[in-house]
Residue frames relative to the residue before (quaternion, step in Angstrom):
aa qw qx qy qz dx dy dz
X 1.0000 0.0000 0.0000 0.0000 0.00 0.00 0.00
X 0.6921 0.4827 -0.2692 0.4642 3.53 0.79 -1.16
X 0.6299 0.5300 -0.3330 0.4598 3.63 0.99 -0.83
X 0.6405 0.5421 -0.3215 0.4388 3.56 0.91 -0.86
X 0.6856 0.4859 -0.2559 0.4779 3.56 0.96 -1.09
X 0.6453 0.5162 -0.3256 0.4594 3.55 1.00 -0.80
X 0.6511 0.5219 -0.2861 0.4710 3.57 0.98 -0.98
X 0.6686 0.5210 -0.2888 0.4451 3.57 1.01 -0.83
X 0.6705 0.4945 -0.2739 0.4806 3.48 1.09 -1.01
X 0.6405 0.5301 -0.3203 0.4540 3.59 1.06 -0.72
X 0.6381 0.5116 -0.3206 0.4778 3.53 1.09 -0.80
X 0.6566 0.5128 -0.3073 0.4599 3.58 0.97 -0.74
X 0.6468 0.5053 -0.3150 0.4765 3.64 1.06 -0.70
X 0.6749 0.5119 -0.2951 0.4420 3.56 1.07 -0.67
X 0.5374 0.5907 -0.4168 0.4342 3.61 1.32 -0.21
X 0.3303 -0.7766 0.5103 0.1652 3.64 -0.56 1.12
X 0.6681 0.4804 -0.3027 0.4808 3.63 1.02 -0.79
X 0.4541 -0.7093 0.4673 0.2689 3.56 -0.72 1.05
X 0.7105 0.4605 -0.2809 0.4519 3.58 0.81 -0.96
X 0.6232 0.5053 -0.3585 0.4772 3.62 1.13 -0.47
X 0.6236 0.5508 -0.3382 0.4399 3.56 1.09 -0.75
X 0.6595 0.4921 -0.2983 0.4837 3.53 1.05 -0.93
X 0.6325 0.5323 -0.3314 0.4547 3.60 1.01 -0.74
X 0.6234 0.5359 -0.3257 0.4671 3.55 1.06 -0.91
X 0.7210 0.4497 -0.2804 0.4464 3.62 0.77 -0.94
X 0.5843 0.6071 -0.3563 0.4038 3.47 1.19 -0.68
X 0.7822 0.3272 -0.1601 0.5055 3.59 1.03 -0.80
X 0.7543 0.4115 -0.2174 0.4631 3.56 1.14 -0.54
X 0.7846 0.2276 -0.1312 0.5617 3.61 1.19 -0.39
X 0.2728 -0.8093 0.5010 0.1400 3.62 -0.05 1.32
X 0.6707 0.5223 -0.2903 0.4394 3.54 1.18 -0.62
X 0.5206 0.6674 -0.4086 0.3416 3.60 1.25 -0.18
X 0.7832 -0.1034 0.0839 0.6073 3.69 1.13 -0.48
X 0.6538 -0.5249 0.3886 0.3821 3.48 -1.35 0.47
X 0.6093 0.5420 -0.3530 0.4588 3.64 1.07 -0.67
X 0.6649 0.4993 -0.3130 0.4590 3.59 0.87 -0.89
X 0.6395 0.5019 -0.3454 0.4689 3.63 0.95 -0.69
X 0.6689 0.5015 -0.3102 0.4526 3.63 0.90 -0.88
X 0.6251 0.5410 -0.3131 0.4676 3.57 1.08 -0.81
X 0.6840 0.4686 -0.2843 0.4814 3.61 0.83 -0.91
X 0.6255 0.5184 -0.3392 0.4744 3.63 0.99 -0.63
X 0.6626 0.5056 -0.3016 0.4630 3.51 0.97 -1.02
X 0.6509 0.5193 -0.3061 0.4615 3.66 0.97 -0.82
X 0.6254 0.5372 -0.3145 0.4705 3.54 1.07 -0.77
X 0.6363 0.5185 -0.3032 0.4842 3.57 1.01 -0.95
X 0.6818 0.4894 -0.3010 0.4528 3.69 0.85 -0.95
X 0.6053 0.5515 -0.3472 0.4571 3.59 1.08 -0.74
X 0.6866 0.4699 -0.2637 0.4881 3.60 0.81 -1.04
X 0.6308 0.5152 -0.3359 0.4732 3.63 0.96 -0.81
X 0.6739 0.5107 -0.3069 0.4368 3.58 0.85 -0.90
X 0.6660 0.5017 -0.2995 0.4637 3.58 1.01 -0.79
X 0.6518 0.4764 -0.3297 0.4894 3.56 1.07 -0.75
X 0.6617 0.4916 -0.3355 0.4560 3.66 0.84 -0.73
X 0.6223 0.5263 -0.3585 0.4553 3.63 0.99 -0.74
X 0.6644 0.4992 -0.3086 0.4628 3.61 1.01 -0.78
X 0.6850 0.4876 -0.2908 0.4567 3.57 0.87 -0.98
X 0.6229 0.5826 -0.3613 0.3769 3.61 0.96 -0.74
X 0.6467 0.5506 -0.3245 0.4164 3.56 1.15 -0.65
X 0.5073 0.6100 -0.4379 0.4229 3.63 1.25 -0.06
X 0.4698 -0.7174 0.4405 0.2658 3.64 -0.55 1.15
X 0.6628 0.5260 -0.3230 0.4239 3.60 0.87 -0.90
X 0.7093 0.4338 -0.2525 0.4950 3.60 1.11 -0.70
X 0.6371 0.5292 -0.3292 0.4535 3.56 1.12 -0.63
X 0.6308 0.5807 -0.3454 0.3814 3.59 0.93 -0.87
X 0.8624 0.1114 -0.1064 0.4822 3.58 -0.80 1.05
X 0.6840 0.4531 -0.2744 0.5016 3.57 1.24 -0.08
X 0.2319 0.8216 -0.5038 0.1315 3.65 1.07 0.50
X 0.6604 0.5144 -0.3216 0.4425 3.56 1.01 -0.84
X 0.6186 0.5596 -0.3299 0.4420 3.55 1.08 -0.75
X 0.6628 0.4939 -0.2794 0.4885 3.58 0.99 -0.97
X 0.6388 0.5233 -0.3216 0.4633 3.55 1.01 -0.86
X 0.6253 0.5378 -0.3242 0.4634 3.63 1.01 -0.76
X 0.6390 0.5084 -0.3094 0.4873 3.57 1.01 -0.94
X 0.6661 0.5079 -0.2966 0.4587 3.54 0.85 -1.00
X 0.6561 0.5208 -0.3173 0.4445 3.60 0.84 -0.89
X 0.6853 0.4674 -0.3139 0.4619 3.62 0.89 -0.86
X 0.6484 0.5274 -0.3213 0.4452 3.57 0.93 -0.77
X 0.6747 0.4953 -0.2969 0.4596 3.52 0.89 -1.02
X 0.6078 0.5693 -0.3373 0.4390 3.58 1.07 -0.85
X 0.6483 0.4886 -0.3141 0.4923 3.64 0.95 -0.90
X 0.7021 0.4835 -0.2886 0.4359 3.57 0.76 -1.01
X 0.6319 0.5281 -0.3316 0.4603 3.58 1.05 -0.73
X 0.6518 0.5039 -0.3090 0.4752 3.53 0.92 -0.89
X 0.6825 0.4653 -0.3156 0.4670 3.58 0.86 -0.85
X 0.6193 0.5533 -0.3367 0.4438 3.62 1.02 -0.76
X 0.6705 0.5029 -0.2874 0.4636 3.63 0.95 -0.94
X 0.6747 0.4847 -0.2811 0.4805 3.57 0.91 -1.04
X 0.6633 0.4966 -0.3095 0.4665 3.61 0.84 -0.88
X 0.6470 0.5053 -0.3247 0.4698 3.59 1.00 -0.77
X 0.6465 0.5086 -0.3346 0.4598 3.59 0.91 -0.79
X 0.6356 0.5447 -0.3202 0.4436 3.59 1.05 -0.57
X 0.7165 0.3664 -0.2366 0.5444 3.58 1.35 -0.16
X 0.5724 0.6162 -0.3704 0.3943 3.58 1.13 0.48
X 0.2841 0.7726 -0.5278 0.2094 3.59 1.11 0.65
X 0.7744 0.0801 -0.0478 0.6257 3.60 1.08 -0.63
X 0.6379 -0.5232 0.4129 0.3858 3.55 -1.32 0.43
X 0.6680 0.5182 -0.3085 0.4360 3.56 0.92 -0.81
X 0.6241 0.5148 -0.3165 0.4953 3.57 1.10 -0.80
X 0.6638 0.5138 -0.3131 0.4442 3.62 0.93 -0.88
X 0.6708 0.5034 -0.3003 0.4544 3.52 0.98 -0.95
X 0.6456 0.5141 -0.3233 0.4630 3.64 0.95 -0.90
X 0.6803 0.4775 -0.3066 0.4638 3.59 0.89 -0.83
X 0.6719 0.5199 -0.3150 0.4232 3.63 0.95 -0.87
X 0.7357 0.4151 -0.2576 0.4691 3.58 0.97 -0.69
X 0.4652 0.6822 -0.4623 0.3232 3.60 1.18 0.01
X 0.6121 -0.5852 0.3932 0.3582 3.58 -1.09 0.67
X 0.6729 0.5092 -0.3105 0.4376 3.57 0.86 -0.91
X 0.6426 0.5005 -0.3349 0.4737 3.58 1.06 -0.69
X 0.6202 0.5193 -0.3516 0.4713 3.65 1.04 -0.68
X 0.6133 0.5461 -0.3321 0.4642 3.55 1.07 -0.83
X 0.6335 0.5438 -0.3123 0.4533 3.61 1.00 -0.91
X 0.6771 0.4734 -0.2922 0.4816 3.59 0.94 -0.89
X 0.6740 0.5061 -0.3048 0.4435 3.60 0.85 -0.85
X 0.6330 0.5578 -0.3152 0.4345 3.52 1.23 -0.55
X 0.7763 0.3511 -0.1721 0.4945 3.58 1.16 -0.44
X 0.6282 0.6001 -0.3626 0.3372 3.63 0.97 -0.78
X 0.5832 0.5853 -0.4028 0.3937 3.71 0.95 -0.58
X 0.6011 0.5421 -0.3814 0.4464 3.63 1.06 -0.62
X 0.6835 0.4817 -0.2983 0.4602 3.66 0.84 -0.87
X 0.6160 0.5267 -0.3497 0.4699 3.57 1.01 -0.67
X 0.6429 0.5224 -0.3192 0.4603 3.55 1.03 -0.85
X 0.6350 0.5268 -0.3129 0.4705 3.60 1.04 -0.67
X 0.6786 0.5078 -0.2786 0.4517 3.53 0.96 -0.92
X 0.7865 0.3167 -0.1694 0.5024 3.56 0.87 -0.96
X 0.3517 -0.7800 0.4576 0.2421 3.58 1.28 0.01
X 0.6027 0.5186 -0.3522 0.4937 3.49 0.90 1.00
X 0.5526 -0.5855 0.4840 0.3429 3.54 -1.31 0.47
X 0.1500 -0.8274 0.5397 0.0413 3.56 -0.49 1.22
X 0.3933 0.7444 -0.4725 0.2606 3.57 1.20 0.18
X 0.6081 0.5524 -0.3681 0.4354 3.56 1.19 -0.38
X 0.7169 0.4123 -0.2387 0.5089 3.58 1.14 -0.63
X 0.8051 0.2018 -0.0578 0.5547 3.56 1.03 -0.90
X 0.0304 -0.8008 0.5964 -0.0447 3.51 -0.06 1.38
X 0.3180 0.7922 -0.4617 0.2410 3.65 0.78 0.90
X 0.4908 0.6754 -0.4605 0.3014 3.67 1.10 -0.25
X 0.6281 0.5362 -0.3567 0.4367 3.63 1.02 -0.58
X 0.5322 0.6163 -0.4221 0.3984 3.60 1.25 -0.22
X 0.5298 0.6403 -0.4302 0.3525 3.59 1.10 -0.23
X 0.5742 0.5724 -0.4086 0.4192 3.58 1.15 -0.26
X 0.5955 0.5750 -0.3304 0.4534 3.55 1.29 -0.63
X 0.5553 0.6115 -0.3973 0.3999 3.55 1.22 -0.31
X 0.4837 0.6530 -0.4249 0.3988 3.55 1.26 -0.20
X 0.5444 0.6145 -0.3929 0.4143 3.58 1.18 -0.50
X 0.6411 0.5321 -0.3065 0.4603 3.49 1.04 -0.88
X 0.6734 0.4915 -0.2875 0.4716 3.54 0.98 -0.97
X 0.6427 0.5268 -0.3255 0.4511 3.60 0.97 -0.83
X 0.6389 0.5559 -0.3133 0.4297 3.52 1.00 -0.82
X 0.6587 0.5011 -0.2951 0.4774 3.58 1.19 -0.61
X 0.7175 0.4290 -0.2909 0.4654 3.62 0.94 -0.62
X 0.6504 -0.5465 0.3602 0.3854 3.49 -1.30 0.49
X 0.6129 0.5720 -0.3856 0.3854 3.70 1.09 -0.37
X 0.4727 0.6972 -0.4282 0.3272 3.56 1.27 0.01
X 0.5138 0.6679 -0.4214 0.3351 3.65 1.16 -0.41
X 0.6913 0.4571 -0.2857 0.4812 3.61 0.90 -0.90
X 0.6221 0.5358 -0.3448 0.4551 3.57 1.04 -0.78
X 0.6970 0.4832 -0.2781 0.4510 3.53 0.78 -1.08
X 0.6339 0.5350 -0.3237 0.4552 3.58 0.99 -0.88
X 0.6594 0.5204 -0.3045 0.4492 3.60 0.92 -0.94
X 0.6771 0.4766 -0.3132 0.4650 3.55 0.92 -0.84
X 0.6382 0.5189 -0.3314 0.4622 3.63 0.97 -0.77
X 0.6703 0.4970 -0.3114 0.4547 3.56 0.93 -0.89
X 0.6457 0.5076 -0.3288 0.4661 3.62 0.98 -0.72
X 0.6377 0.5201 -0.3350 0.4590 3.58 0.97 -0.75
X 0.6546 0.4904 -0.3020 0.4896 3.59 0.94 -0.89
X 0.6656 0.5097 -0.3260 0.4370 3.65 0.88 -0.86
X 0.6362 0.5182 -0.3152 0.4767 3.59 1.11 -0.77
X 0.6195 0.5412 -0.3298 0.4632 3.58 0.99 -0.83
X 0.6884 0.4788 -0.2815 0.4665 3.57 0.87 -0.97
X 0.7079 0.4615 -0.2452 0.4751 3.55 1.17 -0.64
X 0.3893 0.7806 -0.4335 0.2264 3.59 1.28 -0.16
X 0.6618 0.5003 -0.3142 0.4614 3.60 0.87 -0.84
X 0.6748 0.4913 -0.2780 0.4754 3.56 0.94 -0.95
X 0.6664 0.4856 -0.3033 0.4776 3.62 1.01 -0.82
X 0.6216 0.5309 -0.3539 0.4545 3.61 1.01 -0.58
X 0.6622 0.4815 -0.2844 0.4988 3.51 1.03 -0.88
X 0.6009 0.5373 -0.3352 0.4877 3.62 1.11 -0.57
X 0.6509 0.5207 -0.3080 0.4587 3.59 0.99 -0.93
X 0.6355 0.5310 -0.3114 0.4660 3.54 1.04 -0.89
X 0.6337 0.5333 -0.3054 0.4698 3.57 1.03 -0.93
X 0.6568 0.5163 -0.2963 0.4629 3.58 0.88 -1.01
X 0.6626 0.5255 -0.3152 0.4306 3.58 0.93 -0.91
X 0.6411 0.5102 -0.2862 0.4967 3.56 1.07 -0.90
X 0.6531 0.5219 -0.3046 0.4564 3.58 0.95 -0.83
X 0.6599 0.4913 -0.3105 0.4762 3.55 0.96 -0.84
X 0.6543 0.4865 -0.3269 0.4778 3.65 0.94 -0.88
X 0.6510 0.5138 -0.3528 0.4333 3.67 0.83 -0.74
X 0.7383 0.4155 -0.2668 0.4594 3.58 0.76 -0.96
X 0.5807 0.5687 -0.3744 0.4463 3.58 1.21 -0.57
X 0.6786 0.4922 -0.3055 0.4516 3.53 0.93 -0.86
X 0.6574 0.5145 -0.3089 0.4558 3.64 1.07 -0.71
X 0.6357 0.5157 -0.2943 0.4933 3.51 1.14 -0.86
X 0.6394 0.5315 -0.3521 0.4298 3.60 0.91 -0.79
X 0.7066 0.4596 -0.2581 0.4721 3.60 0.84 -0.94
X 0.6821 0.4893 -0.2985 0.4541 3.58 1.13 -0.69
X 0.8128 0.3202 -0.0954 0.4772 3.61 1.07 -0.83
X 0.4576 0.7288 -0.4269 0.2781 3.55 1.23 -0.19
X 0.3798 -0.7291 0.4873 0.2945 3.62 1.10 -0.67
X 0.5931 -0.5571 0.4226 0.3990 3.53 -1.13 -0.54
X 0.5122 -0.6724 0.4527 0.2837 3.56 -1.17 0.73
X 0.1697 -0.7666 0.6109 0.1017 3.56 -0.89 0.92
X 0.4206 -0.7321 0.4963 0.2019 3.58 -0.58 1.23
X 0.6846 0.5109 -0.2837 0.4356 3.55 0.95 -0.93
X 0.7569 0.3397 -0.1752 0.5301 3.60 0.90 -0.89
X 0.3147 -0.7982 0.4675 0.2126 3.57 1.31 -0.10
X 0.6366 0.4780 -0.3239 0.5112 3.53 0.95 0.99
X 0.5077 -0.5778 0.5245 0.3652 3.61 -1.30 0.29
X 0.1390 -0.7780 0.6121 0.0291 3.57 -1.02 0.98
X 0.4456 -0.6624 0.5359 0.2748 3.54 -1.16 0.64
X 0.6983 -0.4547 0.3339 0.4406 3.55 -1.32 0.07
X 0.6627 0.4801 -0.3209 0.4769 3.59 1.24 -0.33
X 0.5670 -0.6352 0.3625 0.3790 3.60 1.22 0.05
X 0.5457 0.5899 -0.4147 0.4268 3.54 1.30 0.28
X 0.6322 -0.5333 0.3969 0.3980 3.51 -1.32 0.37
X 0.4283 -0.7038 0.5081 0.2512 3.55 -0.94 0.95
X 0.3852 -0.7163 0.5390 0.2194 3.58 -1.02 0.92
X 0.6653 0.4461 -0.2915 0.5228 3.58 1.36 -0.20
X 0.1931 0.8568 -0.4571 0.1405 3.58 1.02 0.84
X 0.7740 0.0977 -0.1015 0.6173 3.59 1.27 -0.06
X 0.6538 -0.5019 0.3928 0.4077 3.48 -1.39 0.30
X 0.6314 0.5099 -0.3616 0.4588 3.73 0.91 -0.72
X 0.6336 0.5204 -0.3358 0.4636 3.62 1.02 -0.77
X 0.6639 0.4781 -0.2948 0.4937 3.58 0.99 -0.88
X 0.5829 0.5792 -0.3677 0.4354 3.65 1.14 -0.61
X 0.6082 0.5387 -0.3632 0.4560 3.65 1.05 -0.61
X 0.6395 0.5140 -0.3019 0.4854 3.54 0.98 -0.89
X 0.6718 0.5129 -0.3002 0.4422 3.57 0.88 -0.95
X 0.6610 0.4940 -0.3012 0.4779 3.62 0.97 -0.84
X 0.6510 0.5156 -0.3057 0.4657 3.55 0.94 -0.81
X 0.6922 0.4581 -0.2740 0.4857 3.54 1.00 -0.78
X 0.6656 0.5088 -0.3024 0.4545 3.60 0.92 -0.82
X 0.7139 0.4020 -0.2763 0.5023 3.58 1.07 -0.52
X 0.4909 -0.7128 0.3954 0.3076 3.47 1.35 0.34
X 0.3856 0.7378 -0.4719 0.2905 3.63 1.24 0.46
X 0.0441 -0.8648 0.4995 0.0257 3.55 0.90 -0.97
X 0.0031 -0.8293 0.5587 -0.0127 3.65 0.44 1.17
X 0.3915 -0.7435 0.4626 0.2827 3.57 1.06 -0.72
X 0.5005 0.6563 -0.4356 0.3590 3.59 1.21 0.11
X 0.7641 0.1760 -0.1340 0.6060 3.54 1.25 -0.40
X 0.0781 0.8018 -0.5842 0.0986 3.59 -0.65 1.08
X 0.5079 -0.6602 0.4556 0.3139 3.55 -1.03 0.77
X 0.1984 -0.7984 0.5561 0.1179 3.61 -1.02 0.71
X 0.6755 0.4719 -0.3191 0.4683 3.54 1.17 -0.28
X 0.6540 -0.5113 0.3846 0.4038 3.62 -1.24 0.39
X 0.6667 0.4917 -0.3122 0.4651 3.58 0.87 -0.94
X 0.6357 0.5408 -0.3263 0.4437 3.60 0.91 -0.89
X 0.6814 0.4699 -0.2854 0.4831 3.56 0.94 -0.89
X 0.6211 0.5350 -0.3485 0.4544 3.54 1.08 -0.64
X 0.6573 0.4919 -0.3139 0.4769 3.61 0.94 -0.88
X 0.6452 0.5577 -0.3266 0.4074 3.62 0.96 -0.80
X 0.5723 0.6133 -0.3700 0.3993 3.57 1.06 -0.65
X 0.7281 0.3776 -0.2780 0.4999 3.71 0.59 -0.94
X 0.5578 0.5810 -0.3967 0.4403 3.58 1.16 -0.47
X 0.6514 0.5111 -0.3257 0.4565 3.64 0.91 -0.80
X 0.6610 0.5051 -0.3030 0.4649 3.49 0.93 -0.97
X 0.6509 0.5189 -0.3088 0.4601 3.58 0.97 -0.84
X 0.6077 0.5739 -0.3305 0.4382 3.52 1.11 -0.75
X 0.6425 0.5168 -0.3169 0.4687 3.62 0.95 -0.84
X 0.6801 0.4695 -0.2996 0.4767 3.60 0.94 -0.83
X 0.6501 0.5174 -0.3238 0.4526 3.59 0.98 -0.78
X 0.6283 0.5197 -0.3419 0.4671 3.64 1.04 -0.62
X 0.6862 0.5017 -0.2896 0.4400 3.59 0.97 -0.81
X 0.5833 0.6405 -0.3655 0.3405 3.62 1.00 -0.90
X 0.7013 0.4665 -0.2949 0.4513 3.70 0.62 -1.07
X 0.6311 0.5274 -0.3442 0.4528 3.61 0.97 -0.77
X 0.6583 0.4981 -0.3212 0.4640 3.60 0.94 -0.84
X 0.6575 0.5251 -0.3044 0.4464 3.57 0.89 -1.05
X 0.7371 0.3839 -0.2577 0.4929 3.64 0.62 -1.04
X 0.6474 0.5588 -0.3310 0.3988 3.64 0.89 -0.81
X 0.6196 0.5380 -0.3260 0.4694 3.53 1.10 -0.75
X 0.7068 0.4529 -0.2658 0.4740 3.58 0.83 -0.98
X 0.5982 0.5620 -0.3535 0.4487 3.56 1.14 -0.69
X 0.6695 0.4904 -0.3170 0.4592 3.59 0.97 -0.87
X 0.6554 0.5221 -0.3189 0.4429 3.54 0.99 -0.85
X 0.6600 0.5020 -0.3023 0.4701 3.58 0.95 -0.83
X 0.6641 0.5065 -0.3119 0.4528 3.57 0.93 -0.90
X 0.7059 0.4555 -0.2995 0.4522 3.55 0.90 -0.69
């Protein structure tokens, strides 16, 4: 937290232009003035409102016949975000280096992706939600807001600890991944031979005892069932019908429970050690 504040203060001091420095502090440091605090609270509210409206808009009963209303909401929200984006960008343009570093940051890219589909829709006069499903990215803009408030210390610390814990667990996780791959391959092969059925020369396919096409027609197809079962997902679109297939599935389910628990234990142990 202190490093972030020091870095932000140092960046503000290095800005030679007075109005750009004030603009920088206005959007990046809520504690710099009452106006900065109000602006950051307002931006936070708009981000949450945008995420809520984006979610509600997908409900067919609310979307039907209310396109103008949703478009008006979208226009207002995008107008606020565009103004904020431009002003925030101007606050980072004191030098070319500062501008480039700001422009290539992930959070800036998310800011741009959150608003540009609206303008593309206006230009091409069509619904671009099928090509650009980026409006929900606005919720990730909360990361920018959180980084500005004092509550970011715990969030930043948790992320850093998790990254270090995963790095420390990399060798164990790679060994675990190899074990999972071998397990999937083993069970996929067993399920293929147990459930593939009989080959029909006329239809050029494996058929079940009911004369239907077998869903376990290859080891890759059986691997899909194995992965779904081992991860305890169980979609139900592929199920064993033979006694041997059901017999093989039982240890697979048990193995799946153990496999789900292992990564949590590995990363969790290192997370606790790093945190302490």
